[in-house]
KOLMAR-768524 format. One line per 4 residues: number of its first residue (from 1); their letters; for each residue x, y, z of N, C-alpha, C. Coordinates in Angstrom, 1 decimal. Layout:
BEGIN
NUM> A> X/Y/Z/X/Y/Z/X/Y/Z | ...
END
This chain:
BEGIN
1> MSDP> 0.7/-17.4/15.3/-0.7/-17.8/15.1/-1.3/-16.9/14.0 | -1.9/-17.6/13.0/-2.4/-16.9/11.9/-3.8/-17.5/11.5 | -4.7/-16.6/11.0/-5.9/-17.2/10.5/-6.4/-16.2/9.4 | -7.2/-16.8/8.5/-7.8/-15.9/7.5/-8.6/-14.9/8.2
5> ADGN> -8.8/-13.7/7.5/-9.6/-12.7/8.1/-10.9/-13.2/8.6 | -11.2/-12.9/9.8/-12.3/-13.6/10.5/-13.7/-13.0/10.2 | -14.0/-12.9/8.9/-15.3/-12.4/8.5/-15.4/-11.0/8.7 | -16.6/-10.5/8.5/-16.9/-9.0/8.5/-16.8/-8.4/9.9
9> AGLS> -17.0/-9.2/11.0/-17.0/-8.7/12.3/-15.6/-8.2/12.7 | -14.6/-8.9/12.5/-13.2/-8.5/12.9/-12.7/-7.4/11.9 | -12.9/-7.5/10.6/-12.5/-6.5/9.7/-13.3/-5.2/9.8 | -14.5/-5.3/10.2/-15.3/-4.1/10.4/-14.7/-3.3/11.5
13> SLRT> -14.3/-3.9/12.6/-13.6/-3.1/13.7/-12.3/-2.5/13.2 | -11.5/-3.3/12.4/-10.2/-2.7/11.9/-10.5/-1.6/11.0 | -11.5/-1.7/10.2/-11.8/-0.6/9.2/-12.2/0.7/10.0 | -13.0/0.5/11.1/-13.4/1.6/11.9/-12.2/2.3/12.6
17> IADY> -11.3/1.5/13.0/-10.0/2.1/13.6/-9.3/2.9/12.6 | -9.1/2.3/11.4/-8.4/3.0/10.3/-9.1/4.3/9.9 | -10.4/4.3/9.8/-11.2/5.5/9.5/-11.0/6.6/10.6 | -10.9/6.2/11.8/-10.7/7.1/12.9/-9.3/7.7/12.9
21> QFGA> -8.3/6.8/12.6/-6.9/7.2/12.6/-6.5/8.0/11.4 | -7.0/7.7/10.2/-6.6/8.3/9.0/-7.7/9.1/8.2 | -8.9/9.0/8.6/-10.0/9.7/8.0/-10.9/8.7/7.2 | -12.1/9.3/6.9/-13.1/8.5/6.3/-12.6/7.8/5.0
25> GAGE> -12.9/6.6/4.8/-12.5/5.8/3.6/-11.2/5.1/3.7 | -10.4/5.4/4.8/-9.1/4.7/5.0/-9.3/3.2/5.3 | -10.3/2.9/6.1/-10.6/1.5/6.4/-10.9/0.6/5.2 | -11.7/1.1/4.3/-12.1/0.4/3.1/-10.9/0.3/2.2
29> ALFP> -10.0/1.4/2.1/-8.9/1.3/1.3/-7.8/0.3/1.8 | -7.6/0.3/3.1/-6.6/-0.6/3.6/-7.1/-2.1/3.6 | -8.4/-2.3/3.9/-8.9/-3.6/4.0/-10.2/-3.8/3.2 | -10.0/-3.8/1.8/-11.1/-4.0/0.9/-11.9/-5.3/1.1
33> PEES> -13.2/-5.2/1.1/-14.0/-6.4/1.4/-13.7/-7.6/0.4 | -13.3/-7.2/-0.9/-13.1/-8.3/-1.9/-11.8/-9.0/-1.8 | -10.9/-8.5/-1.0/-9.6/-9.1/-0.9/-9.5/-10.1/0.3 | -8.7/-11.1/0.0/-8.5/-12.1/1.1/-7.4/-11.6/2.0
37> LTVK> -7.7/-11.3/3.2/-6.7/-10.8/4.1/-6.4/-11.8/5.2 | -5.2/-11.7/5.7/-4.8/-12.6/6.8/-4.5/-11.7/8.0 | -5.2/-12.0/9.2/-4.9/-11.3/10.4/-4.1/-12.2/11.3 | -2.9/-11.8/11.6/-2.1/-12.5/12.6/-2.4/-12.0/13.9
41> RTTS> -2.6/-12.9/14.9/-3.1/-12.5/16.2/-2.1/-13.0/17.3 | -2.1/-12.3/18.4/-1.3/-12.7/19.6/-2.0/-13.9/20.2 | -1.4/-14.5/21.1/-1.9/-15.7/21.8/-3.2/-15.4/22.5 | -3.4/-14.1/22.9/-4.6/-13.7/23.5/-5.8/-13.4/22.5
45> GRPQ> -5.4/-13.4/21.2/-6.4/-13.1/20.2/-6.5/-11.7/19.7 | -5.6/-10.8/20.2/-5.6/-9.4/19.8/-5.0/-9.4/18.4 | -5.5/-8.6/17.4/-4.9/-8.5/16.1/-3.5/-7.9/16.3 | -2.5/-8.5/15.5/-1.1/-8.0/15.6/-0.7/-7.5/14.3
49> QVHG> -1.0/-8.2/13.2/-0.6/-7.7/11.9/-1.7/-8.1/10.9 | -1.9/-7.3/9.9/-2.8/-7.6/8.8/-2.0/-7.6/7.5 | -2.1/-8.7/6.8/-1.4/-8.9/5.5/-2.4/-9.1/4.4 | -2.1/-8.4/3.3/-2.9/-8.5/2.1/-2.2/-9.4/1.1
53> ETGR> -2.7/-9.5/-0.1/-2.1/-10.4/-1.1/-0.8/-9.9/-1.5 | -0.5/-8.6/-1.3/0.8/-8.0/-1.7/1.8/-7.7/-0.6 | 1.4/-8.1/0.6/2.4/-7.9/1.7/1.7/-7.3/3.0 | 2.5/-7.0/4.0/2.0/-6.4/5.2/1.4/-5.1/5.0
57> LVSF> 0.2/-4.9/5.5/-0.5/-3.6/5.4/-0.3/-2.8/6.6 | -0.6/-3.4/7.8/-0.4/-2.7/9.0/0.0/-3.6/10.1 | 0.6/-3.1/11.2/0.7/-3.7/12.5/-0.2/-3.0/13.4 | -0.7/-3.7/14.4/-1.7/-3.1/15.3/-1.0/-3.0/16.7
61> GIDG> -0.7/-1.7/17.1/0.1/-1.5/18.3/-0.7/-1.7/19.5 | -0.1/-1.8/20.7/-0.8/-2.0/21.9/-1.5/-0.7/22.3 | -1.2/0.4/21.7/-1.9/1.6/22.0/-3.2/1.7/21.2 | -3.5/0.7/20.4/-4.7/0.7/19.6/-4.7/1.4/18.3
65> RFTL> -3.4/1.8/17.9/-3.3/2.5/16.6/-2.4/1.6/15.6 | -2.6/1.9/14.3/-1.9/1.1/13.3/-0.5/1.8/13.1 | 0.4/0.9/12.7/1.7/1.4/12.1/1.6/0.8/10.7 | 2.0/1.6/9.8/1.9/1.3/8.4/3.0/0.4/7.9
69> GIEG> 2.7/-0.5/7.0/3.7/-1.2/6.2/3.7/-0.5/4.8 | 4.7/-0.7/4.0/4.7/-0.1/2.7/3.4/-0.3/1.9 | 2.9/-1.5/1.9/1.7/-1.8/1.1/0.5/-1.0/1.7 | 0.4/-0.9/3.0/-0.6/0.0/3.6/-0.4/1.4/3.2
73> GRRL> 0.8/1.9/3.2/1.1/3.3/2.8/0.7/3.5/1.3 | 1.0/2.6/0.5/0.5/2.7/-0.9/-1.0/2.8/-1.1 | -1.7/2.0/-0.3/-3.1/2.0/-0.4/-3.7/3.4/0.2 | -3.1/3.9/1.3/-3.6/5.2/1.8/-3.3/6.3/0.8
77> DAAL> -2.1/6.2/0.2/-1.7/7.2/-0.8/-2.7/7.3/-2.0 | -3.1/6.1/-2.4/-4.1/6.0/-3.5/-5.5/6.5/-3.1 | -5.8/6.3/-1.8/-7.2/6.6/-1.4/-7.5/8.0/-0.8 | -6.5/8.5/-0.1/-6.8/9.8/0.6/-6.5/11.0/-0.3
81> DYPA> -7.3/12.0/0.0/-7.1/13.3/-0.7/-5.7/13.8/-0.4 | -5.1/14.3/-1.5/-3.7/14.9/-1.4/-3.8/16.2/-0.6 | -2.9/16.5/0.3/-1.7/15.7/0.8/-1.9/15.1/2.1 | -3.2/14.6/2.4/-3.5/14.0/3.7/-2.5/12.9/4.1
85> YRVV> -2.0/13.0/5.3/-1.1/12.1/5.9/0.2/11.8/5.1 | 0.6/12.7/4.3/1.8/12.6/3.5/2.8/13.7/3.8 | 4.0/13.3/3.7/5.1/14.3/3.8/5.9/14.2/2.5 | 6.0/15.3/1.8/6.5/15.3/0.4/7.9/15.8/0.4
89> VDDE> 8.8/15.1/-0.3/10.2/15.4/-0.4/10.6/15.4/-1.9 | 11.8/15.9/-2.2/12.3/16.0/-3.6/13.4/15.1/-3.8 | 14.1/15.3/-5.0/15.2/14.4/-5.4/16.3/14.3/-4.4 | 16.6/15.4/-3.7/17.7/15.5/-2.8/17.6/14.5/-1.7
93> SEPF> 16.4/14.3/-1.2/16.1/13.4/-0.1/15.8/12.0/-0.5 | 15.3/11.8/-1.7/14.9/10.5/-2.2/15.8/9.3/-1.8 | 17.1/9.3/-2.2/17.9/8.1/-1.9/18.0/7.8/-0.4 | 18.1/8.9/0.4/18.2/8.7/1.8/17.0/8.1/2.4
97> VRDE> 15.8/8.6/2.0/14.6/8.1/2.5/14.4/6.6/2.1 | 14.7/6.3/0.9/14.6/4.9/0.4/15.5/4.0/1.2 | 16.6/4.5/1.7/17.5/3.7/2.5/17.1/3.7/4.0 | 15.9/4.2/4.3/15.3/4.2/5.6/16.0/5.2/6.6
101> MNVF> 16.5/6.3/6.0/17.1/7.3/6.8/15.9/8.3/7.1 | 16.0/9.0/8.2/14.9/9.9/8.6/14.8/11.1/7.7 | 13.6/11.7/7.7/13.4/12.9/6.9/13.5/14.1/7.8 | 14.3/15.1/7.4/14.5/16.3/8.2/13.7/17.4/7.6
105> AKFV> 13.2/18.3/8.5/12.2/19.3/8.1/12.7/20.2/7.0 | 14.0/20.5/6.9/14.5/21.5/5.9/14.3/20.9/4.5 | 14.1/19.6/4.4/14.0/19.0/3.0/12.5/18.7/2.7 | 11.6/19.0/3.5/10.2/18.8/3.2/9.6/19.9/2.4
109> LEAG> 8.9/19.5/1.3/8.2/20.5/0.4/6.8/20.8/0.9 | 6.2/19.8/1.4/4.8/19.9/1.8/4.4/18.8/2.8 | 3.4/19.1/3.7/3.0/18.1/4.7/1.5/18.3/4.9 | 0.8/17.2/5.0/-0.7/17.2/5.2/-1.0/18.0/6.5
113> AEIR> -1.9/18.9/6.4/-2.2/19.9/7.5/-2.7/19.2/8.8 | -3.2/18.0/8.7/-3.7/17.3/9.9/-2.6/16.6/10.7 | -1.4/16.5/10.2/-0.3/15.7/10.8/0.0/16.3/12.2 | 0.1/15.4/13.2/0.5/15.7/14.5/1.7/14.8/14.9
117> PGDE> 2.4/15.2/15.9/3.5/14.3/16.3/3.0/12.9/16.7 | 3.6/11.9/16.3/3.2/10.5/16.6/2.3/9.9/15.5 | 1.8/10.7/14.6/1.0/10.2/13.5/1.8/9.3/12.5 | 1.1/8.3/12.0/1.7/7.5/10.9/1.6/8.3/9.6
121> VVVV> 2.7/8.4/8.8/2.6/9.2/7.6/3.3/8.4/6.5 | 2.9/8.8/5.2/3.5/8.2/4.0/4.5/9.3/3.5 | 5.7/8.9/3.2/6.7/9.9/2.6/6.6/9.6/1.1 | 6.3/10.7/0.4/6.2/10.6/-1.0/7.2/11.6/-1.7
125> HERG> 7.6/11.2/-2.9/8.3/12.1/-3.8/7.4/13.1/-4.4 | 7.9/14.3/-4.7/7.0/15.3/-5.4/6.4/14.8/-6.7 | 6.9/13.7/-7.3/6.3/13.1/-8.5/5.1/12.2/-8.1 | 5.0/12.0/-6.8/3.8/11.2/-6.3/4.2/9.8/-5.9
129> EVLA> 5.4/9.3/-6.1/5.8/8.0/-5.8/6.0/7.8/-4.3 | 5.5/6.7/-3.7/5.7/6.4/-2.3/7.1/5.9/-2.1 | 7.8/6.6/-1.1/9.2/6.3/-0.8/9.4/5.5/0.5 | 8.5/5.8/1.5/8.7/5.2/2.8/7.4/5.4/3.6
133> VGTA> 7.4/4.8/4.8/6.4/5.0/5.8/7.1/5.3/7.1 | 6.5/6.0/8.0/7.1/6.3/9.3/6.2/7.1/10.2 | 6.8/7.6/11.2/6.1/8.3/12.3/6.5/9.8/12.3 | 5.5/10.7/12.3/5.8/12.1/12.3/6.4/12.5/13.7
137> ELDA> 7.4/13.3/13.7/8.0/13.8/14.9/7.6/15.2/15.3 | 7.0/15.9/14.3/6.5/17.2/14.5/5.2/17.4/13.9 | 4.4/18.4/14.2/3.2/18.7/13.5/3.4/19.3/12.2 | 2.4/19.4/11.3/2.5/19.8/10.0/3.1/21.2/9.9
141> AAIE> 2.6/22.1/10.7/3.1/23.5/10.6/4.6/23.6/11.0 | 5.0/22.8/12.0/6.5/22.8/12.3/7.3/22.2/11.2 | 6.8/21.1/10.6/7.5/20.4/9.6/7.8/21.4/8.4 | 6.8/22.2/8.1/6.9/23.1/7.0/7.7/24.4/7.3
145> DFET> 7.7/24.8/8.6/8.4/26.0/9.0/9.8/25.9/9.5 | 10.1/24.7/10.1/11.4/24.6/10.7/12.5/24.3/9.6 | 13.7/24.8/9.9/14.8/24.6/9.1/15.7/23.5/9.6 | 15.5/23.1/10.9/16.2/22.0/11.5/15.3/21.1/12.2
149> GMAV> 15.8/19.9/12.5/15.0/18.9/13.2/14.4/17.8/12.4 | 14.2/16.7/13.0/13.6/15.5/12.3/12.1/15.7/12.1 | 11.7/15.5/10.9/10.3/15.6/10.6/9.6/14.2/10.7 | 10.2/13.2/10.2/9.7/11.9/10.1/10.7/10.8/10.5
153> SVRE> 10.4/10.0/11.4/11.2/8.8/11.8/10.8/7.7/10.8 | 11.7/7.4/9.8/11.3/6.4/8.8/11.5/5.0/9.3 | 10.5/4.2/9.1/10.5/2.8/9.6/10.8/1.9/8.5 | 10.3/2.1/7.3/10.5/1.2/6.2/10.5/2.0/4.9
157> GVPA> 11.5/1.8/4.1/11.7/2.5/2.8/11.4/1.5/1.6 | 11.2/2.1/0.5/11.0/1.4/-0.8/12.3/1.4/-1.5 | 13.0/0.3/-1.7/14.2/0.3/-2.4/14.1/0.8/-3.9 | 15.1/1.5/-4.4/15.0/2.0/-5.7/15.1/0.8/-6.7
161> EN> 14.4/1.0/-7.8/14.4/0.0/-8.8/15.6/0.3/-9.7 | 16.3/-0.8/-10.1/17.5/-0.6/-10.9/17.2/-0.6/-12.4
END
């Protein structure tokens, strides 16, 4: 079941959730008022996915939090102050992350200080390019300090351009 974004009432709520989850301005960045968005809903009417003109932005979990799609990750990367909700890796990790393999703490160069386990994050290359989106397994301090352990469970990677 799909319908065009249901006016400002439904999108206003989704923007508020995004601002709460990712910080002020995230809702406007993910769901800009000037863009035609499609909200896919469950049979009960609960939002399930939000798609923009360029693809899936977010899915809406039953826990009331968003999981990011690549397009949503790109929008947050462009809108949020660096390094908020980002995990930064270098050339060594890039091909693996793009292939949707998890990020391990020993390969992380930097992580947004606000990151807690379970948070949605954007994995970026130190050049600034979005590589993947996923879920943090550790908090920011542990990600930066640990030499072992999974830092991010990658859900979706951006394939390398040939």
